[in-house]
C-alpha positions as CSV (number, residue, x, y, z in Angstrom):
1,M,0.0,0.0,0.0
2,K,2.8,2.3,0.9
3,N,4.5,1.7,-2.5
4,I,1.4,2.3,-4.5
5,L,0.9,5.6,-2.7
6,K,4.5,6.6,-3.2
7,Y,4.5,5.7,-6.9
8,G,1.2,7.5,-7.3
9,I,2.5,10.7,-5.8
10,V,5.7,10.5,-7.9
11,S,3.8,9.8,-11.1
12,F,1.4,12.7,-10.4
13,A,4.3,15.1,-9.7
14,F,6.0,13.9,-13.0
15,A,2.8,14.4,-15.0
16,F,2.1,17.8,-13.4
17,G,5.7,18.9,-14.2
18,L,5.2,17.9,-17.8
19,I,2.0,19.8,-18.0
20,L,3.8,22.9,-16.7
21,V,6.7,22.5,-19.1
22,T,4.8,21.8,-22.3
23,P,2.8,25.1,-22.8
24,D,6.0,27.1,-23.4
25,D,6.4,26.1,-27.0
26,A,8.8,27.4,-29.7
27,S,6.4,30.1,-30.8
28,A,6.2,31.8,-27.4
29,Q,10.0,31.6,-27.1
30,T,10.5,33.2,-30.5
31,N,8.0,36.0,-29.7
32,R,9.7,36.6,-26.3
33,R,13.2,36.6,-27.9
34,A,12.1,39.1,-30.6
35,T,10.6,41.4,-27.9
36,R,13.7,41.2,-25.8
37,E,16.0,42.0,-28.7
38,Y,13.8,45.0,-29.6
39,R,13.8,46.4,-26.1
40,Q,17.6,45.9,-25.9
41,D,18.1,47.7,-29.2
42,V,16.0,50.6,-28.1
43,R,17.8,50.8,-24.8
44,E,21.1,50.8,-26.6
45,A,20.0,53.6,-28.9
46,R,18.9,55.7,-26.0
47,R,22.2,55.2,-24.2
48,E,24.1,56.3,-27.4
49,Y,21.9,59.3,-27.7
50,R,22.5,60.4,-24.1
51,R,26.2,59.8,-24.4
52,D,26.4,61.9,-27.6
53,V,24.5,64.7,-25.9
54,R,26.7,64.5,-22.8
55,R,29.8,64.8,-25.0
56,G,28.5,68.0,-26.5
57,E,27.8,66.8,-30.0
58,N,25.1,68.3,-32.1
59,R,21.8,67.6,-30.4
60,R,19.8,67.6,-33.6
61,E,22.1,65.1,-35.3
62,A,22.2,62.9,-32.2
63,L,18.4,62.9,-32.1
64,R,18.2,62.0,-35.8
65,E,20.6,59.1,-35.3
66,Y,18.5,58.0,-32.2
67,R,15.3,58.0,-34.2
68,D,16.9,56.1,-37.0
69,D,18.2,53.4,-34.6
70,V,14.7,53.1,-33.0
71,R,13.1,52.9,-36.4
72,N,15.5,50.2,-37.5
73,A,14.9,48.2,-34.3
74,R,11.1,48.5,-34.8
75,R,11.4,47.3,-38.4
76,E,13.5,44.3,-37.4
77,Y,11.0,43.5,-34.7
78,V,8.0,43.7,-37.1
79,R,10.0,41.5,-39.5
80,N,10.2,38.9,-36.7
81,V,6.8,39.4,-35.2
82,R,4.0,40.8,-37.3
83,R,0.7,41.9,-35.7
84,T,-2.4,42.6,-37.8
85,N,-6.1,43.0,-37.1
86,S,-6.7,39.3,-37.8
87,G,-3.9,37.9,-35.7
88,W,-0.1,37.9,-35.4
89,S,2.7,36.0,-37.1
90,F,6.4,35.4,-36.5
91,V,9.4,33.8,-38.2
92,L,10.4,30.3,-37.1
93,N,13.2,28.5,-38.9
94,G,12.9,30.8,-41.9
95,R,9.2,30.2,-42.3
96,R,6.4,32.6,-41.3
97,V,3.9,31.1,-38.7
98,Y,0.5,32.7,-38.3
99,R,-1.5,32.7,-35.1
100,P,-5.2,33.8,-35.1
101,S,-6.5,36.5,-32.9
102,S,-8.1,35.6,-29.7
103,Q,-9.8,38.6,-28.2
104,W,-12.4,41.2,-29.3
105,N,-12.4,44.8,-28.1
106,Y,-14.9,47.5,-28.8
107,R,-13.4,50.9,-29.7
108,N,-14.9,53.9,-31.4
109,G,-18.0,52.0,-32.5
110,Y,-16.0,49.1,-34.0
111,F,-15.2,45.6,-32.8
112,I,-11.5,45.1,-33.1
113,R,-9.8,41.8,-32.8
114,R,-6.7,41.6,-30.6
115,Y,-4.0,38.9,-31.0
């Protein structure tokens, strides 16, 4: 009886652990990675802008460079994770994967789907 109970508890813990591990699939990891890289690029561009202004360089030129860097980071992020009204998609192993939208919001007299 003790052994049955012990094996039942162990098997339940093992099954519960697998349930917790499996939802984090490759799509979620790719999306998280793209978001993390985007935020890191924006942070780095902001640091460079502040450093240029501190050094006394032309503020307008530094701001233009900062905006270009942020724009490039946003373009790269959108290339990796695309969001549309009907859902969102991302690149996985060189192939675009689409995910349908899952939530409806009401704004300005229209129903808008959120991803």
